[in-house]
Backbone as a printed PyTorch tensor [residue, N CA C, xyz], in Angstrom:
tensor([[[ -2.3560,  11.1240, -23.8000],
         [ -1.9510,  10.3370, -22.7860],
         [ -3.2130,   9.7230, -22.0980]],

        [[ -3.0940,   8.4940, -21.6030],
         [ -4.2260,   7.8380, -21.0630],
         [ -4.5130,   8.2970, -19.6190]],

        [[ -3.5620,   8.9920, -18.9840],
         [ -3.7990,   9.4280, -17.6020],
         [ -3.9630,  10.9060, -17.7060]],

        [[ -4.9970,  11.3830, -16.8100],
         [ -5.4260,  12.7090, -16.6310],
         [ -5.2590,  13.2220, -15.1990]],

        [[ -4.9030,  14.3880, -15.0150],
         [ -4.8490,  14.9760, -13.7060],
         [ -6.1700,  14.9200, -13.0370]],

        [[ -6.1650,  14.5130, -11.7450],
         [ -7.3320,  14.3500, -10.9390],
         [ -8.0130,  13.0550, -11.0900]],

        [[ -7.6660,  12.1130, -11.9530],
         [ -8.1740,  10.8680, -12.1630],
         [ -8.0450,  10.1310, -10.7820]],

        [[ -9.0780,   9.3910, -10.3950],
         [ -9.0320,   8.6740,  -9.1120],
         [ -9.1980,   7.1310,  -9.2990]],

        [[ -8.6630,   6.4890,  -8.3540],
         [ -8.7560,   4.9530,  -8.4300],
         [ -9.1050,   4.4170,  -7.0090]],

        [[ -9.8030,   3.3690,  -6.9110],
         [-10.1550,   2.7960,  -5.6190],
         [-10.0130,   1.3650,  -5.6260]],

        [[ -9.5800,   0.6640,  -4.5880],
         [ -9.3810,  -0.7470,  -4.4190],
         [ -9.6640,  -1.1720,  -3.0300]],

        [[-10.0820,  -2.3140,  -2.7760],
         [-10.2250,  -2.8180,  -1.4070],
         [ -9.2650,  -3.9380,  -1.3390]],

        [[ -8.4420,  -3.9140,  -0.2960],
         [ -7.4910,  -4.9360,   0.0650],
         [ -7.8060,  -5.6010,   1.4890]],

        [[ -7.5530,  -6.8370,   1.6330],
         [ -7.6450,  -7.5270,   2.9020],
         [ -6.4550,  -8.1100,   3.2070]],

        [[ -5.9300,  -7.8750,   4.4600],
         [ -4.7440,  -8.5160,   4.9010],
         [ -4.9980,  -9.9400,   5.3870]],

        [[ -4.8340, -10.8480,   4.4960],
         [ -5.2700, -12.2720,   4.7740],
         [ -4.0410, -13.0250,   5.4600]],

        [[ -4.3580, -14.0680,   6.0760],
         [ -3.3420, -14.9600,   6.7470],
         [ -2.2530, -15.4670,   5.8820]],

        [[ -2.6240, -15.7920,   4.6320],
         [ -1.6160, -16.3630,   3.7860],
         [ -0.6880, -15.2010,   3.2980]],

        [[ -1.0840, -13.9190,   3.2320],
         [ -0.2150, -12.8090,   2.8830],
         [  0.7500, -12.6030,   4.0630]],

        [[  0.2800, -12.5370,   5.2970],
         [  1.0550, -12.3200,   6.5040],
         [  2.0670, -13.5270,   6.5700]],

        [[  1.5970, -14.7240,   6.5420],
         [  2.5290, -15.8680,   6.7140],
         [  3.5290, -15.8810,   5.4820]],

        [[  3.0390, -15.5670,   4.3270],
         [  3.9340, -15.5720,   3.1310],
         [  5.1060, -14.4250,   3.3380]],

        [[  4.7890, -13.2980,   3.8740],
         [  5.6290, -12.2490,   4.1510],
         [  6.7650, -12.7420,   5.1110]],

        [[  6.3310, -13.3260,   6.2390],
         [  7.2870, -13.7820,   7.1870],
         [  8.1810, -14.9040,   6.5960]],

        [[  7.5000, -15.7880,   5.7990],
         [  8.3580, -16.8980,   5.2600],
         [  9.4110, -16.4590,   4.2360]],

        [[  8.9800, -15.3800,   3.4180],
         [  9.8910, -14.9060,   2.3850],
         [ 11.0310, -14.0090,   3.0160]],

        [[ 10.6130, -13.1090,   3.9810],
         [ 11.5340, -12.0650,   4.3870],
         [ 12.0410, -12.3050,   5.6660]],

        [[ 11.5780, -13.4350,   6.4440],
         [ 12.0530, -13.7680,   7.7530],
         [ 12.1230, -12.6580,   8.7860]],

        [[ 11.1160, -11.7600,   8.6860],
         [ 11.0310, -10.6910,   9.7660],
         [ 10.0260, -11.3930,  10.7900]],

        [[ 10.6930, -11.7580,  11.9150],
         [  9.9460, -12.2990,  12.9730],
         [  9.9190, -11.4610,  14.1950]],

        [[ 10.0880, -10.2100,  13.9290],
         [ 10.0470,  -9.1680,  15.1350],
         [  8.7910,  -9.5180,  15.9950]],

        [[  8.9050,  -9.5360,  17.3000],
         [  7.7870,  -9.9490,  18.1630],
         [  6.4960,  -9.0850,  17.9860]],

        [[  6.7660,  -7.8170,  17.4120],
         [  5.6270,  -6.9330,  17.2240],
         [  4.7370,  -7.5570,  16.2940]],

        [[  5.2950,  -8.3680,  15.2820],
         [  4.5550,  -8.9080,  14.2190],
         [  4.1930, -10.4450,  14.4920]],

        [[  4.7380, -10.9980,  15.5370],
         [  4.5470, -12.4890,  15.7290],
         [  3.9930, -12.7500,  17.1540]],

        [[  4.0370, -11.8670,  18.0980],
         [  3.6680, -12.2730,  19.5080],
         [  2.5180, -11.3320,  19.9600]],

        [[  1.4750, -12.0480,  20.1480],
         [  0.2050, -11.3070,  20.6260],
         [  0.4530, -10.5820,  21.9820]],

        [[  1.1520, -11.2480,  22.9600],
         [  1.4040, -10.7260,  24.3510],
         [  2.3500,  -9.5110,  24.0600]],

        [[  3.4460,  -9.6760,  23.2740],
         [  4.3740,  -8.5090,  23.0920],
         [  3.6600,  -7.3260,  22.4580]],

        [[  2.8220,  -7.5050,  21.4070],
         [  2.2100,  -6.3850,  20.7700],
         [  1.1820,  -5.6970,  21.8680]],

        [[  0.5280,  -6.5450,  22.5200],
         [ -0.5280,  -5.8920,  23.4740],
         [  0.1590,  -5.1660,  24.6390]],

        [[  1.3940,  -5.7380,  25.0860],
         [  2.1420,  -5.0330,  26.0910],
         [  2.6820,  -3.6710,  25.6060]],

        [[  2.8340,  -3.5260,  24.3760],
         [  3.1810,  -2.3120,  23.6530],
         [  2.0890,  -1.3590,  23.3380]],

        [[  0.9590,  -1.7180,  23.6490],
         [ -0.2770,  -0.8960,  23.4920],
         [ -1.0630,  -1.1230,  22.2300]],

        [[ -0.7280,  -2.1760,  21.5050],
         [ -1.6100,  -2.4930,  20.3730],
         [ -2.5930,  -3.4860,  20.7010]],

        [[ -3.7060,  -3.5930,  19.8270],
         [ -4.8540,  -4.5050,  20.0980],
         [ -4.4890,  -5.8790,  19.7460]],

        [[ -3.3390,  -6.1940,  19.0960],
         [ -3.0250,  -7.4240,  18.6540],
         [ -1.7510,  -7.4700,  17.8710]],

        [[ -1.3410,  -8.5020,  17.2240],
         [ -0.2290,  -8.4950,  16.2910],
         [ -0.3820,  -7.5140,  15.2290]],

        [[  0.6580,  -6.7250,  14.9900],
         [  0.6930,  -5.7190,  14.0280],
         [  1.3360,  -6.2150,  12.6830]],

        [[  0.5600,  -6.0330,  11.6350],
         [  0.9520,  -6.5740,  10.3380],
         [  2.2470,  -5.6670,   9.8540]],

        [[  3.0520,  -6.3340,   9.1510],
         [  4.2730,  -5.6900,   8.6130],
         [  3.7610,  -4.5690,   7.6460]],

        [[  4.3590,  -3.3630,   7.8780],
         [  3.8820,  -2.2380,   7.0360],
         [  4.2210,  -2.4880,   5.5890]],

        [[  5.2710,  -3.1950,   5.2650],
         [  5.6080,  -3.4250,   3.8910],
         [  4.7620,  -4.2990,   3.0760]],

        [[  3.7770,  -5.0020,   3.7990],
         [  2.6900,  -5.5660,   3.0370],
         [  1.8480,  -4.6030,   2.2120]],

        [[  1.7000,  -3.3890,   2.8240],
         [  1.0420,  -2.3680,   1.9170],
         [  1.8220,  -1.9650,   0.6970]],

        [[  3.1670,  -2.1360,   0.7320],
         [  3.8430,  -1.8930,  -0.4110],
         [  3.6260,  -2.8960,  -1.5220]],

        [[  3.2260,  -4.0960,  -1.0790],
         [  2.8240,  -5.1810,  -1.9930],
         [  1.5150,  -4.7690,  -2.6280]],

        [[  0.6110,  -4.2110,  -1.7880],
         [ -0.6390,  -3.7210,  -2.4670],
         [ -0.4140,  -2.6400,  -3.4310]],

        [[  0.4680,  -1.7080,  -3.1710],
         [  0.8160,  -0.7250,  -4.1150],
         [  1.3220,  -1.2870,  -5.4120]],

        [[  2.1510,  -2.1660,  -5.3320],
         [  2.7790,  -3.0420,  -6.4970],
         [  1.6400,  -3.5600,  -7.3930]],

        [[  0.7320,  -4.1780,  -6.6230],
         [ -0.4600,  -4.7640,  -7.3730],
         [ -1.2740,  -3.6650,  -8.0580]],

        [[ -1.4910,  -2.6740,  -7.3570],
         [ -2.2810,  -1.4500,  -7.9870],
         [ -1.5830,  -0.9840,  -9.2370]],

        [[ -0.2660,  -0.6520,  -9.1610],
         [  0.4530,  -0.1270, -10.2840],
         [  0.4680,  -1.2420, -11.3900]],

        [[  0.8630,  -2.3750, -11.0840],
         [  1.0280,  -3.4510, -12.0930],
         [ -0.2180,  -4.0500, -12.6740]],

        [[ -1.3540,  -3.9860, -11.9350],
         [ -2.4860,  -4.7000, -12.4230],
         [ -3.7450,  -3.8390, -12.5290]],

        [[ -3.8570,  -2.8340, -11.9040],
         [ -5.0770,  -1.9670, -11.9560],
         [ -5.2660,  -0.7630, -12.9070]],

        [[ -3.9620,  -0.3720, -13.2140],
         [ -3.8530,   0.8470, -14.0890],
         [ -4.2810,   0.4220, -15.5970]],

        [[ -4.7870,   1.4010, -16.4520],
         [ -5.2400,   1.0160, -17.7970],
         [ -4.1370,   0.6670, -18.7520]],

        [[ -2.9410,   0.5610, -18.2930],
         [ -1.9160,  -0.0520, -19.1700],
         [ -0.8670,  -0.7960, -18.3530]],

        [[ -0.2760,  -1.7110, -19.0310],
         [  0.9190,  -2.6060, -18.2450],
         [  2.1470,  -1.9090, -18.6120]],

        [[  2.2600,  -0.8830, -19.3790],
         [  3.4950,  -0.3250, -19.7830],
         [  3.9660,   0.7470, -18.7320]],

        [[  4.2130,   0.2690, -17.5620],
         [  4.5300,   1.1750, -16.5270],
         [  5.6950,   0.6220, -15.6550]],

        [[  6.4510,   1.4610, -15.0010],
         [  7.4590,   1.0870, -14.0470],
         [  7.4650,   2.1510, -12.9530]],

        [[  7.6670,   1.6040, -11.6760],
         [  7.6730,   2.4710, -10.5520],
         [  8.9590,   3.2200, -10.4510]],

        [[  9.0180,   4.4520, -10.5280],
         [ 10.2160,   5.2660, -10.2580],
         [ 10.6050,   5.4600,  -8.8220]],

        [[  9.5540,   5.8840,  -7.9740],
         [  9.7720,   6.1250,  -6.6370],
         [  8.4310,   6.0250,  -5.8820]],

        [[  8.5070,   5.6880,  -4.5590],
         [  7.3390,   5.6660,  -3.7260],
         [  7.7600,   6.0340,  -2.3340]],

        [[  6.7400,   6.6150,  -1.7270],
         [  6.8710,   7.2170,  -0.3160],
         [  5.6640,   6.6810,   0.4390]],

        [[  5.8450,   6.2050,   1.6280],
         [  4.7610,   5.7740,   2.5430],
         [  4.9830,   6.2690,   3.9800]],

        [[  3.9480,   6.7090,   4.4560],
         [  4.0390,   7.1320,   5.9100],
         [  2.8790,   6.2300,   6.7360]],

        [[  3.4220,   5.5500,   7.6200],
         [  2.5470,   4.6930,   8.4200],
         [  1.8700,   5.5220,   9.5810]],

        [[  0.4930,   5.6150,   9.5630],
         [ -0.1520,   6.3990,  10.5590],
         [ -0.8230,   5.7030,  11.6270]],

        [[ -1.3540,   4.3900,  11.4430],
         [ -1.9970,   3.5830,  12.4460],
         [ -1.7000,   2.1210,  12.0110]],

        [[ -1.7530,   1.2710,  13.0740],
         [ -1.4120,  -0.2110,  12.9150],
         [ -2.5290,  -0.8090,  11.9340]],

        [[ -2.0470,  -1.8430,  11.3630],
         [ -2.9110,  -2.7180,  10.5560],
         [ -2.8380,  -4.1570,  11.1480]],

        [[ -4.0410,  -4.7380,  11.2170],
         [ -4.1950,  -6.0580,  11.8550],
         [ -4.5920,  -7.1350,  10.8430]],

        [[ -4.3910,  -8.3630,  11.2820],
         [ -4.7600,  -9.4120,  10.4010],
         [ -6.2900,  -9.3840,  10.1140]],

        [[ -6.6930,  -9.6140,   8.9130],
         [ -8.0520,  -9.5920,   8.3340],
         [ -8.5640,  -8.1460,   8.2960]],

        [[ -7.8000,  -7.1690,   8.4730],
         [ -8.1900,  -5.8280,   8.1990],
         [ -8.5990,  -5.5550,   6.7170]],

        [[ -9.7310,  -4.9830,   6.4820],
         [-10.1380,  -4.5180,   5.1370],
         [ -9.6370,  -3.1480,   4.9710]],

        [[ -8.8760,  -2.9070,   3.9300],
         [ -8.3740,  -1.5820,   3.7700],
         [ -8.8980,  -0.9940,   2.4450]],

        [[ -9.3820,   0.2080,   2.4810],
         [ -9.8250,   0.9200,   1.3460],
         [ -8.6790,   1.7890,   0.8270]],

        [[ -8.2940,   1.5380,  -0.4180],
         [ -7.1400,   2.1890,  -1.0620],
         [ -7.7310,   3.2320,  -1.9460]],

        [[ -7.2980,   4.4860,  -1.9550],
         [ -7.7120,   5.5060,  -2.8220],
         [ -6.3930,   6.0780,  -3.4370]],

        [[ -6.4250,   6.3870,  -4.7210],
         [ -5.2510,   7.1630,  -5.2650],
         [ -5.8540,   8.1450,  -6.3240]],

        [[ -5.1120,   9.3070,  -6.3290],
         [ -5.4750,  10.3880,  -7.2970],
         [ -4.2500,  10.8660,  -8.0240]],

        [[ -4.4250,  11.0660,  -9.2530],
         [ -3.3580,  11.5640, -10.0200],
         [ -3.0370,  13.0660,  -9.7670]],

        [[ -1.8170,  13.2980,  -9.2320],
         [ -1.4900,  14.8240,  -8.9710],
         [ -0.5720,  15.4340,  -9.8640]],

        [[ -0.0350,  14.5920, -10.8100],
         [  0.8900,  15.1560, -11.7840],
         [  0.9500,  14.3730, -13.0400]],

        [[  0.8940,  14.8990, -14.1930],
         [  1.0970,  14.2260, -15.4600],
         [  2.1100,  15.0250, -16.2460]],

        [[  3.2660,  14.4140, -16.6330],
         [  4.3890,  15.0280, -17.1940],
         [  4.7010,  14.3310, -18.5500]],

        [[  3.8740,  14.6820, -19.6070],
         [  4.1140,  13.9430, -20.8460],
         [  5.3740,  14.0830, -21.4760]],

        [[  6.1120,  15.1130, -21.2360],
         [  7.4600,  15.2620, -21.9610],
         [  8.4250,  14.1970, -21.4500]],

        [[  8.1840,  13.7090, -20.2770],
         [  9.1510,  12.7000, -19.6960],
         [  8.4370,  11.3780, -19.2930]],

        [[  7.0940,  11.3050, -19.7840],
         [  6.3560,  10.0890, -19.6440],
         [  6.2660,   9.6960, -18.1630]],

        [[  5.8910,  10.5910, -17.2370],
         [  5.8400,  10.3790, -15.8180],
         [  4.4510,  10.7600, -15.3400]],

        [[  3.8840,  10.0630, -14.4290],
         [  2.6370,  10.2060, -13.7700],
         [  2.9650,  10.0430, -12.3010]],

        [[  2.3550,  11.0830, -11.4720],
         [  2.4700,  11.0170,  -9.9560],
         [  1.1760,  10.8880,  -9.3680]],

        [[  1.0050,  10.0080,  -8.2900],
         [ -0.2490,   9.7660,  -7.5040],
         [ -0.0210,  10.1360,  -6.1230]],

        [[ -1.0640,  10.6480,  -5.4350],
         [ -1.0000,  10.5910,  -3.9530],
         [ -1.9820,   9.4920,  -3.5710]],

        [[ -1.8270,   8.7720,  -2.4940],
         [ -2.6650,   7.7290,  -2.1750],
         [ -2.9520,   7.6000,  -0.6070]],

        [[ -3.8300,   6.8240,  -0.2110],
         [ -4.0500,   6.5370,   1.1850],
         [ -4.7040,   5.1940,   1.2910]],

        [[ -4.4970,   4.6270,   2.5330],
         [ -5.2360,   3.4020,   2.9300],
         [ -5.9170,   3.8300,   4.1650]],

        [[ -7.2680,   3.3390,   4.2290],
         [ -8.0330,   3.5260,   5.4310],
         [ -8.7210,   2.2090,   5.8110]],

        [[ -8.7440,   2.0370,   7.1590],
         [ -9.3940,   0.7950,   7.6280],
         [-10.9510,   0.9170,   7.6620]],

        [[-11.6290,  -0.0460,   8.0670],
         [-13.1640,  -0.0480,   8.0500],
         [-13.7980,   1.0100,   8.8690]],

        [[-12.8470,   1.4410,   9.9780],
         [-13.3100,   2.5190,  10.8370],
         [-13.0400,   3.9770,  10.1960]],

        [[-12.6300,   3.8990,   8.9510],
         [-12.1390,   5.0920,   8.1980],
         [-11.0950,   5.8400,   8.8110]],

        [[-10.2580,   5.1190,   9.5390],
         [ -8.9950,   5.6450,  10.2050],
         [ -7.8850,   5.5280,   9.1500]],

        [[ -7.1550,   6.5460,   8.8800],
         [ -6.0340,   6.4340,   7.9490],
         [ -4.9450,   5.6080,   8.4820]],

        [[ -4.5510,   4.5060,   7.8240],
         [ -3.3950,   3.6870,   8.2900],
         [ -2.1050,   4.1450,   7.5390]],

        [[ -2.1530,   4.5600,   6.2900],
         [ -0.9470,   4.9560,   5.6340],
         [ -1.4150,   5.9490,   4.4690]],

        [[ -0.3660,   6.8780,   4.2270],
         [ -0.5220,   7.7350,   3.0760],
         [  0.8230,   7.7930,   2.4090]],

        [[  0.7770,   8.4160,   1.2050],
         [  2.0520,   8.5450,   0.4760],
         [  1.8810,   9.0010,  -0.9700]],

        [[  2.9730,   8.9870,  -1.7140],
         [  3.0030,   9.3360,  -3.1280],
         [  3.7420,   8.2380,  -3.9220]],

        [[  3.4320,   8.1310,  -5.1090],
         [  4.1510,   7.1610,  -5.8840],
         [  4.3290,   7.8400,  -7.3350]],

        [[  5.5140,   7.6200,  -7.8990],
         [  5.7540,   8.2470,  -9.2230],
         [  5.9840,   6.9570, -10.2510]],

        [[  5.3370,   6.9550, -11.3190],
         [  5.5870,   5.8890, -12.2780],
         [  6.0320,   6.5180, -13.6230]],

        [[  6.8230,   5.6350, -14.3360],
         [  7.1570,   6.0240, -15.6280],
         [  6.3990,   5.1510, -16.6680]],

        [[  6.0360,   5.7810, -17.7780],
         [  5.3080,   5.0750, -18.8360],
         [  6.3930,   4.5910, -19.8090]],

        [[  6.3770,   3.2760, -20.0980],
         [  7.2210,   2.5960, -20.8870],
         [  6.9280,   2.8550, -22.3570]],

        [[  7.9160,   3.1790, -23.2220],
         [  7.5330,   3.3920, -24.6720],
         [  8.0180,   2.3040, -25.5120]]])
């Protein structure tokens, strides 16, 4: 199998304006926490908070484009949001393989996103299947 226990992966993602605007355009989530500077600041944030599900898009990119094979499908994923993400934040993504199950062609990862201040913004697990 091409995946080994404890293998690690790293990627840098930036939450760009076109990603933010594209998310709103496609999914129409105009909640004021994500669209109003004054609302977000009144709620204790330093600015408009990016949609947490933008990080799911980064996960999809990682699985679909950065693994050593394209023969994969996401079975499940879990994400816990720990801190807000803001426009133009640069996020360091790290993933580690925590399970390889050859008999069923499954690989499990734990992952995390940290901002430039090394503050954890999200953590989780993702399970993929290897297509035969």
